[in-house]
C-alpha positions, -999 to +999 in steps of 0.1 A: -002+000-002+030+024-003+014+040-032-015+053-009+011+075+005+006+098-019-028+104-008-029+115+029-063+132+026-076+099+021-067+084+055-083+115+065-118+112+049-125+074+058-130+076+097-141+113+089-168+104+065-175+073+087-185+096+117-207+115+095-226+086+081-231+073+116-244+112+129-269+110+102-282+076+107-280+067+140-283+086+172-253+088+193-256+110+222-231+141+226-217+136+258-207+101+244-192+115+209-176+144+230-158+120+253-146+101+225-136+135+207-119+143+238-097+110+244-088+111+209-074+146+212-059+138+243-041+103+230-029+124+201-012+152+226+003+125+245+019+106+213+031+139+201+048+150+232+059+118+249+090+101+241+080+068+251+059+062+221+077+079+196+107+057+205+088+024+201+079+015+164+058-012+178+034+008+192+028+032+162-006+016+157-022+028+192-016+067+174-035+056+143-062+041+166-066+078+185-061+097+154-092+077+139-111+077+170-106+118+168-117+122+131-145+097+136-160+116+167-154+147+147-174+137+122-205+127+144-202+157+162-200+184+133-231+164+118-251+168+151-241+206+151-253+210+114-283+191+120-310+222+126-334+204+141-316+199+173-312+236+174-333+251+205-341+283+183-357+262+152-389+273+147-404+238+151-399+243+191-424+270+189-454+247+189-483+275+193-468+299+171-499+320+155-477+341+127-443+332+110-421+360+095-405+345+066-380+357+043-376+340+005-340+329-001-342+320-035-362+329-066-393+308-072-399+278-091-427+273-119-446+241-106-477+231-126-503+244-102-484+263-079-451+285-072-421+268-051-398+287-032-373+280-003-376+306+027-360+315+060-386+315+090-368+350+110-393+355+137-428+335+153-456+353+170-464+336+202-476+344+234-486+380+223-452+387+212-425+379+181-397+357+192-365+356+169-361+318+152-341+302+123-351+274+103-357+265+064-390+259+049-406+250+018-432+275+005-459+267-021-479+298-035-512+299-051-502+313-087-516+349-083-500+383-094-491+386-060-471+357-058-452+360-091-442+395-077-420+380-050-386+384-054-352+371-036-349+387+001-387+395+004-402+392+034-438+378+040-460+372+071-488+344+074-511+324+098-508+294+079-496+265+100-463+246+084-473+211+075-448+181+081-434+170+051-450+135+042-430+100+045-429+079+013-468+066+007-456+037-017-435+008-011-400+015-029-409+052-035-389+080-031-383+093+000-388+129-004-392+135+036-358+121+041-340+139+009-356+176+025-344+164+061-310+162+045-311+196+035-322+205+067-360+213+058-385+194+078-419+212+068-438+231+041-464+258+038-493+259+014-499+297+010-534+304-011-542+337-022-551+359+008-533+336+037-501+356+032-494+393+032-459+410+024-436+424+049-412+444+030-373+436+022-352+415+047-317+411+047-299+404+010-267+395+002-256+417-023-236+390-045-269+366-046-290+393-053-270+405-084-262+370-099-298+362-094-303+395-112-282+388-140-292+352-142-327+363-148-316+385-178-296+357-193-328+334-189-345+365-205-317+367-234-320+330-242-359+333-244-358+364-268-328+347-288-342+307-289-378+307-295-382+267-294-393+254-259-372+223-259-341+242-270-345+269-248-353+244-217-318+224-227-299+255-232-312+273-200-301+238-182-268+238-196-260+272-196-268+281-161-285+254-146-319+262-147-342+228-153-375+241-148-383+242-183-374+206-189-400+180-198-402+143-192-393+135-228-359+153-229-353+142-196-360+105-208-340+112-236-307+121-218-310+095-189-315+067-217-286+075-235-263+084-206-259+119-213-281+130-183-251+151-168-247+175-195-281+189-183-266+200-147-240+227-147-212+201-133-172+195-137-178+195-174-192+231-176-169+246-150-137+231-167-146+243-198-153+279-184-118+275-169-103+266-202-118+293-221-105+323-193-072+306-195-071+313-232-087+344-231-066+360-204-032+352-217-003+360-198+030+340-201+038+318-174+071+330-167+057+364-152+049+352-116+033+384-105+010+385-134+002+349-135-008+353-098-030+380-107-043+363-136-053+330-114-072+350-087-091+368-115-103+332-132-109+322-097-132+353-093-147+349-122-155+309-119-171+318-085-191+346-100-205+319-127-210+297-099-232+324-082-248+334-117-262+296-116-278+299-083-249+280-062-263+246-071-244+220-055-233+205-089-216+241-094-204+243-058-186+208-062-169+218-092-161+254-086-147+241-052-123+217-067-113+240-097-103+263-068-084+237-050-063+227-080-056+264-091-042+269-054-026+241-054-009+245-087+002+283-071+016+264-041+037+239-060+014+210-044-004+197-075+018+168-079-008+143-071-043+152-085-063+127-066-049+140-032-061+173-043-093+166-056-102+145-021-089+176-004-120+195-022-146+168-008-131+172+028-137+208+025-171+206+014-180+180+041-166+203+065-188+230+052-216+209+050-213+172+060-251+160+048-236+168+010-225+132+015-258+119+009-262+137-025-264+113-054-244+142-075-218+144-049-211+103-048-211+103-087-195+134-094-166+124-070-164+088-078-160+098-117-134+123-111-115+096-090-120+072-120-109+094-144-078+106-123-068+070-112-077+050-142-072+072-173-037+076-176-031+039-179-063+029-200-053+058-226-017+043-233-036+014-243-039+029-281-023+053-302-043+063-330-024+077-358-050+106-366-055+137-345-094+132-345-092+095-338-068+106-311-091+127-298-122+101-298-102+076-281-091+099-252-129+111-250-137+074-250-114+062-222-125+091-200-159+081-205-152+040-200-131+053-164-158+072-152-187+047-161-168+019-147-168+035-111-200+052-115-223+023-131-230+006-094-244+039-079-262+043-114-282+008-108-288+015-074-302+049-076-317+046-113-322+009-116-309+013-153-278+011-178-274+032-207-257+010-229-250+036-255-230+059-232-199+060-254-220+072-285-238+095-266-206+106-251-188+111-282-215+130-301-229+150-270-195+161-250-181+181-286-213+198-292-223+208-259-185+221-257-193+243-288-227+251-274-205+268-241-181+282-264-205+298-287-228+311-260-201+327-240-186+343-270-226+358-276-224+371-242-190+388-244-198+403-278-231+417-266-213+438-244-196+456-272-210+481-298-221+475-334-218+437-329-258+429-325-257+409-360-227+387-350-247+381-314-277+372-335-257+342-355-241+330-327-274+327-310-286+310-344-258+284-340-263+277-305-299+269-315-288+247-344-264+227-321-288+223-293-315+212-317-288+188-332-278+175-298-319+169-288-327+152-318-295+126-317-304+117-282-341+112-290-327+091-318-304+071-297-333+065-270-354+047-294-327+024-310-332-012-297-314-022-265-306+013-257-313+012-223-315-017-200-340-009-171-357-028-146-324-038-128-325-038-090-295-040-066-293-034-026-268-013-007-251-044+001-247-056-032-234-019-043-205-026-020-199-060-031-198-043-067-173-023-054-153-045-040-147-066-071-139-038-091-115-026-067-095-061-067-099-063-104-081-028-107-058-039-081-046-068-103-044-052-132-025-021-121+001-040-096-002-073-110-012-088-074-025-121-083-044-128-049-066-099-060-081-123-082-090-147-053-106-118-036-129-109-069-138-141-075-148-148-036-170-115-039-183-125-073-200-156-057-212-139-024-229-118-050-246-144-070-259-160-040-275-127-026-292-123-064-302-160-057-317-155-025-336-123-040-348-146-068-360-168-042-378-143-024-394-129-058-406-163-064-424-168-033-442-135-032-479-138-035-493-101-028-523-077-034-510-039-030-533-013-034-511+021-038-514+056-029-519+078-059-535+113-055-569+114-075-565+078-091-564+040-079-536+013-088-543-022-077-516-045-081-516-085-081-482-098-079-474-135-083-439-144-086-424-123-115-461-124-128-478-089-123-518-076-130-523-039-124-558-027-125-558+011-131-568+036-156-548+040-185-534+076-179-519+060-148-498+037-169-494+064-195-476+089-167-438+080-164-433+107-141-462+092-117-447+059-119-411+067-115-415+086-082-443+061-067-441+028-079-414+017-107-389+009-080-411-014-062-416-032-095-381-037-101-373-050-062-403-077-067-394-083-099-417-075-133-412-096-160-446-103-172-474-079-169-509-073-176-529-041-175-564-039-174-582-004-171-603-001-140-636-020-137-667-007-156-701-005-138-720-038-148-753-038-158-782-043-135-793-078-144-752-085-137-757-071-100-788-094-093-772-122-103-742-114-088-759-114-055-781-142-059-751-161-064-749-189-041-713-202-052-694-166-048-661-188-044-664-196-082-669-163-093-638-156-121-606-143-109-613-106-118-651-099-125-675-069-119-656-057-088-643-092-076-608-101-072-600-138-063-565-147-056-567-187-047-591-187-017-590-149-013-616-125-022-619-093-022-644-064-034-642-032-048-677-018-049-688+010-072-719+034-076-741+003-078-757-021-051-788-036-053-821-018-041-832-046-013-809-060+014-800-096+007-808-122+030-773-139+030-745-110+026-714-121+007-682-134+026-651-113+014-616-109+025-615-078+021-632-045+011-614-015-013-632+017-013-622+039-042-636+072-053-662+047-074-679+040-041-700+075-030-722+057-005-716+059+031-695+035+044-718+014+070-740+005+036-715-019+027-719-041+054-754-047+048-744-064+017-707-080+026-692-096+057-655-085+057-627-084+084-608-060+065-615-024+050-590-007+028-599+028+018-582+040-013-562+074-013-590+086-043-620+083-021-634+108+000-656+089+023-656+095+058-646+070+082-667+070+112-654+041+131-681+038+156-706+030+127-686-001+116-681-033+129-659-034+160-639-061+151-630-048+115-595-036+106-593-006+087-566+006+063-570+044+051-544+051+025-552+087+029-535+084+064-514+050+067-503+050+028-504+020+004-519-013+016-505-044+012-518-079+018-499-110+018-519-137+004 
């Protein structure tokens, strides 16, 4: 492991990040973390000042232990300090607050039916006085003229109550509550027209305020120069990270082809801006003082660009990484890029330890580590003779290195693998580079007189390049086998795959043959884990009623076969499926799926036939509201019920009430005998327990989320 001596930051990061993860996902009493921190710090002092330990080489491992304890406890304590929920002045501590004073901390985002903004709660009115507090929250405004006029740093007052972020309502669905919790947001406000009032202007960061204003002007410039919605959306996302305009079709095309990274201002974009600035600000390297001024100017311009994009996490990472590389170069400490890259990660984690939970943080640093560590070895495998082929091979090598270290996370988070990522990157990266070069040129020229014609044609070139990129990716998405979707691995299996990759790389780079045995052993473990998962899938037999707003979806799964009863629009809504259902389908196996539309109301004669039948158990598997799975029988009541109460109630194992049923619940039990009542999220029926059978088990999807019944 002598090569690890070049990356001392890695030795710091491992225990520190472990402490952060423990601090996020486990409760560690503050006194215990402080005790460990104090013990570790004391141990470091003892080793540093004591000759006894410094002269005994065999005891050197003890110093490593106390140092790791110190770094581990530092990670735990830092995470606790950054967790705003523990803050005694957090607004959630004021449980009887009547009014809230909020400051808008970013320009609002346009949603389908509302305007969304992030805000800081500055004070609450409680016990007849205003009290200072703090804490972030989300605001959802009704779309009206007053809300549209809101800007960064505006203050508002409301008597609306903050609503806790709801946990996931469906199995396997995206955990939005945990995601926002990592960003220290635990509540949200829904502000209808008239429920809030303007309260003037609050504290405004002049740099952010200027950046937001310039961002708005730049967006207006894009809208004015490029008139086609899809190209406007991609240019806005690619150039300044504004992705509110991207539709599902575009996102799907970029994700399926492995080019989604282009739509967020990332290291690629900031790196290109850095290269452009290096070439525009020409100062010979031998002019040390002038070169120092040049690098400082580039740093300022890069951070100004970062503010122009709203300081999104991806830009913050990239700008920090570039900044540390520039500083390391000026200090003559840039001899090992991997150590410099990890130093930027350490700095970001010191500022915000919750960055470790961001998918973008994980993917971007893994990609950079893969490129820095592996690309120099891989690129030397081939030496193309032509310049064009050499550039293509270098780009291919970079893409392969990045994909090798990021694909396990891609499968874990997105359940897919883009087969055409090499082709898409060969096409998209040169085109997106051209878009950035031309648009930056157009922006500079627009500040000069008599350049309007050149600016006009520059934007036309930008439009053509963006149009070409969109069409190419839409074409690639529709090619056969462009994407492998429906993949599923859990966190443990992800770590196993990374272990296999590490052992194989260890063997290839250092010719350590025992690493092959490690890779083989982990491969066997992975295969057994997959077999166990497959066996569990084959044993499953479940009825699931998903919690979907304003709709119903009922899922009958047996082994890998799945039958879904839901309206056609649910199956066609890719966004709804992606956030609520898809991951659960992938986890539980979905090779054969049959979709049938929701039940139609049967005829009056059919109603009589059903309720006069004495052999209910022989009803077809799905017929007229009845669902039979083996010996289990469920019924979905509609607006139809016979006028006369039957002599013999129909015995069912469960009643599933949806929006189709508009009568009162006690009416059902005049016709049916059931121990289980499931109320779907789409239903508006009130549940009055006092008027229902005493031993009835009730599952209300409106309060409890999706219902699952094991058969």
